[in-house]
C-alpha positions in Angstrom: 0.1 -0.1 0.0 1.3 3.3 -1.0 1.1 6.2 1.5 -0.3 9.4 0.4 1.8 12.5 0.6 0.4 16.1 0.1 2.3 18.5 -2.4 3.7 20.3 0.6 4.9 17.0 2.4 6.4 15.5 -0.9 8.3 18.8 -1.4 9.6 18.7 2.3 10.5 15.1 1.9 12.9 15.9 -1.0 14.2 19.0 0.7 15.1 16.8 3.6 16.9 14.4 1.7 19.1 17.2 0.1 19.6 18.9 3.5 20.6 15.7 5.3 23.6 15.0 2.9 26.2 16.1 5.7 28.3 19.2 5.9 29.8 18.9 2.4 27.2 17.1 0.5 24.1 19.3 1.7 22.6 21.8 -0.8 21.8 25.1 0.4 18.3 26.5 0.3 17.2 29.8 -1.0 15.2 32.2 1.3 12.0 31.1 -0.2 12.8 27.3 0.1 14.0 27.8 3.8 10.8 29.5 4.5 8.7 26.9 3.1 10.6 24.1 4.9 10.0 25.6 8.2 6.5 26.4 7.5 5.6 22.8 6.7 7.1 21.9 10.0 4.8 24.3 11.9 2.0 22.6 10.3 -0.3 19.7 11.6 0.9 17.6 8.7 4.6 17.4 10.1 5.6 14.4 12.0 7.9 14.8 14.9 10.6 12.4 13.5 10.6 14.9 10.5 11.2 17.7 12.9 14.0 16.0 14.7 15.8 15.0 11.4 15.5 18.6 9.9 16.9 20.2 13.3 19.7 17.7 13.3 20.5 18.1 9.7 20.7 21.7 9.9 22.8 21.5 12.7 25.4 19.7 10.9 24.9 21.6 7.7 24.8 25.1 9.3 22.4 27.9 8.1 23.4 30.4 5.6 22.1 33.9 5.7 19.3 33.3 3.0 18.5 30.4 4.9 18.3 32.3 8.4 16.0 35.0 6.6 13.5 32.5 5.3 13.3 30.8 8.8 12.6 34.1 10.3 10.1 34.8 7.7 8.2 31.5 8.6 8.6 32.3 12.4 7.2 35.7 12.0 4.5 34.4 9.6 3.1 31.9 12.0 3.4 34.6 15.1 1.4 37.2 16.3 3.2 40.3 15.6 2.7 43.9 17.1 3.2 47.3 15.9 3.0 49.8 19.1 2.6 53.3 18.1 6.1 54.8 19.3 9.0 56.5 17.8 12.3 55.1 18.1 11.6 51.5 19.3 14.5 49.5 20.5 14.4 45.5 20.0 16.9 43.9 22.5 17.2 40.3 22.7 19.4 37.5 23.8 18.8 33.6 23.8 15.4 32.2 24.6 17.1 29.5 27.0 18.5 32.2 29.1 21.7 32.3 31.1 23.8 29.7 33.3 26.9 31.7 33.9 26.6 35.3 34.3 24.1 37.5 36.1 21.3 38.9 34.0 21.5 42.6 34.0 19.7 43.0 30.5 16.6 43.8 32.2 18.2 46.3 34.3 19.6 48.1 31.5 16.5 47.9 29.6 14.6 49.6 32.3 16.9 52.4 32.6 16.7 52.9 28.7 12.9 52.9 29.1 13.2 55.4 32.0 15.3 57.6 29.8 12.5 57.6 27.3 13.7 55.1 24.7 10.9 52.6 24.3 12.2 49.0 24.7 10.8 45.6 23.6 12.3 42.5 25.2 11.1 38.8 24.2 12.1 35.7 25.6 10.7 32.2 26.9 11.0 29.8 29.8 11.8 26.1 30.2 13.8 25.8 26.8 16.8 23.6 26.6 19.8 23.1 26.6 20.4 25.9 29.4 16.6 26.4 30.7 18.4 29.0 32.4 17.7 32.6 33.8 15.7 34.3 31.1 14.3 37.9 31.0 10.8 36.5 31.4 11.9 34.9 34.8 13.6 38.0 35.9 10.5 40.4 35.1 8.4 37.7 36.9 10.6 37.8 40.0 10.5 41.5 39.9 6.7 41.5 40.1 6.5 42.6 36.5 4.0 40.5 34.4 6.1 38.7 31.6 3.5 36.5 29.8 0.9 39.3 28.6 -1.4 38.9 25.3 0.3 40.7 22.4 -2.2 43.3 22.1 -1.7 44.2 25.9 2.3 44.5 25.3 1.7 47.0 22.6 -0.3 49.0 24.8 2.2 48.7 27.5 5.0 49.9 25.1 2.5 53.0 24.1 1.9 53.7 27.7 5.1 52.9 29.5 7.8 52.8 27.0 8.5 49.1 27.9 7.2 45.7 26.9 8.1 42.0 26.8 6.6 39.3 24.7 6.6 35.7 25.9 7.2 33.1 23.2 4.2 31.1 24.5 1.9 34.1 23.9 3.1 35.2 20.3 5.6 32.6 18.8 2.7 30.2 17.7 4.6 28.1 15.0 7.9 27.6 17.0 6.0 26.9 20.4 4.4 24.0 18.7 7.8 22.4 18.4 8.9 23.0 21.9 8.0 19.6 23.4 10.5 18.1 20.6 13.1 20.6 21.2 12.8 19.7 25.1 13.8 16.1 24.2 16.6 16.9 21.7 18.8 18.8 24.3 21.1 20.5 21.7 20.8 24.1 20.3 19.6 24.3 16.7 18.9 27.1 14.2 15.8 27.8 16.0 17.8 29.2 18.9 19.7 31.5 16.6 16.9 32.7 14.8 14.9 33.5 18.0 17.6 35.9 18.9 17.2 37.6 15.4 13.4 38.2 15.7 11.9 41.5 15.5 8.1 41.0 16.5 7.4 44.7 17.2 8.6 45.9 14.0 11.4 48.0 15.6 13.7 49.9 13.2 16.9 49.3 15.6 17.9 46.3 17.2 20.7 45.1 20.2 21.1 41.3 19.9 23.6 38.8 21.1 25.7 36.0 19.8 27.6 33.3 21.5 30.4 33.1 19.0 32.4 35.7 16.8 31.6 33.8 13.7 27.9 34.4 14.2 28.2 38.3 14.4 28.1 39.2 10.8 25.8 36.5 9.9 23.2 37.7 12.3 23.7 41.2 11.6 23.2 40.7 8.0 20.1 38.3 8.1 18.2 40.8 10.7 19.4 43.8 9.1 18.4 42.7 5.5 14.8 42.2 6.6 14.1 45.6 6.7 15.7 47.3 9.9 17.9 50.6 9.6 20.4 49.3 12.2 21.4 46.1 13.9 24.2 46.0 16.5 25.2 42.2 17.2 27.6 41.8 20.3 29.4 38.7 21.5 27.8 39.3 24.9 27.4 37.3 28.1 26.3 33.9 27.7 25.4 34.9 24.0 23.1 37.6 25.4 22.7 41.4 24.5 24.5 42.3 27.4 28.1 43.2 27.2 30.6 42.4 29.8 33.1 45.0 31.3 35.7 44.1 29.0 36.6 44.5 25.3 33.7 42.8 23.0 33.4 42.2 19.5 30.6 43.9 17.5 29.1 43.6 14.2 27.3 47.0 13.3 24.8 46.7 10.4 23.8 50.3 9.3 22.5 51.4 6.0 23.2 48.2 4.4 26.8 48.1 5.3 28.3 46.0 8.2 31.5 47.5 10.3 33.3 45.2 12.7 34.9 46.6 15.9 35.4 46.1 19.5 33.7 48.0 22.2 35.6 48.3 25.6 34.4 50.0 28.9 37.8 51.8 29.1 37.1 53.6 26.0 34.5 55.4 27.8 36.2 55.8 31.2 34.9 52.6 32.9 37.1 50.2 34.3 37.2 46.6 33.2 35.9 44.1 35.7 34.9 40.5 36.0 31.0 39.8 35.7 29.1 38.3 38.6 28.1 34.9 38.5 24.5 33.8 37.4 22.1 34.0 40.3 18.5 32.7 40.5 15.8 34.8 39.2 14.7 35.8 42.8 18.5 37.0 43.6 18.8 38.5 40.2 15.7 40.5 40.6 16.8 41.4 44.3 20.1 42.7 42.8 18.5 44.5 39.8 15.9 46.4 42.3 19.0 47.3 44.5 20.8 48.8 41.6 17.9 50.7 40.4 17.3 52.0 44.0 20.9 53.0 44.5 21.3 50.8 47.5 23.8 48.6 46.0 26.4 50.0 43.5 28.2 46.6 42.7 26.6 46.5 39.3 26.2 50.0 38.4 29.0 50.4 35.9 27.6 47.3 34.1 24.3 48.6 34.1 25.2 52.2 32.9 27.5 50.8 30.2 24.7 48.8 28.6 22.2 51.3 29.4 24.4 53.6 27.5 24.9 51.7 24.4 21.0 51.3 24.1 20.4 55.1 24.6 22.8 55.5 21.8 21.2 53.2 19.5 17.9 54.6 20.4 19.0 58.0 19.2 18.6 59.6 22.8 22.4 60.2 23.0 24.8 61.1 20.4 27.5 58.8 21.4 27.8 55.9 23.6 29.8 58.2 26.1 26.8 60.6 26.4 24.4 57.5 26.5 26.5 56.5 29.6 26.3 59.8 31.2 22.5 59.8 30.6 22.2 56.4 32.0 23.9 57.2 35.0 21.9 60.3 35.6 18.6 58.2 35.0 19.6 56.0 37.9 20.9 58.8 40.0 17.7 60.7 39.8 15.4 57.7 40.6 13.5 57.6 37.5 14.9 54.1 36.8 13.4 52.9 40.1 10.1 55.0 39.4 10.0 53.1 36.1 10.0 49.6 37.6 7.3 50.7 40.1 5.4 51.9 37.1 5.8 48.4 35.3 4.4 46.9 38.4 1.6 48.9 38.3 2.3 50.2 41.9 2.4 53.8 40.6 2.6 56.2 37.8 5.5 58.5 36.9 3.3 61.5 37.5 2.5 60.3 41.1 6.1 60.1 41.6 6.4 63.8 40.7 8.6 63.0 37.7 
């Protein structure tokens, strides 16, 4: 008895054969072929074995820029995207499986940025291998800020407060359908890389992280060529968007061109320093709030360095040095702590007298 395959399933079967020929034998896909392949895996017709086979084949082959762009097209095509009515929105993101080695101060830097009037969108997940680590979502929840709101509510949050977080379970529908399979594979796939490059709120400027310097240019090109004005990709802590207080490789996409350089805190009058080890979400939240409140200065340099880069990218400062100064002033004035309280729903900035 011959099994029936739909046209889409038959095209995917042939694509899988070509993709699974190994690093040297596999044929690269066009952007449209990659979009079509991943879209099939998101469908009810795809079998779990096909998903695992394709993720494994792509892990050995490695994704090209065109393939990354096609995968991103499929991911965003099956997602609930938002379009908040704000100017100068900054998209910031790190790995959806979180951190295991370094303290997550990305949320603190984002809150400082929003408090200085640059709107920010974050997006992340929880319970994703291989790290299943401390994600932005887990830090926000520990801070008392809801992190899994419906997309339309997140758009309203950004318009009202200049800050929003999209949880994959609420907006990234196609990819989320593959989560049970990813949870038993235990390795990183091209999906992990593409999640970092997502732009679910249509921002024109992005700051993202990459784990290895070999990914910097590819990430910047794939994200930038999909319609953004500027994409800065940094080899951040645990592959995140947070720079350490140490020289950090950068790929900077701007106006269709990429420049690669190194950012060092000493270039802006800040000392180099070892980063604090990873802590639980609850302890990370405690340290974040203490930094914003000015009761603990252990992480101030890290937060103002990263906040300053975000304020520069968001157009609020003419240089990173000026951005760092604005970030420090925002912390010192209490506006960053007021922003955190606002996000919790405890008060408004007007009630704080700011």
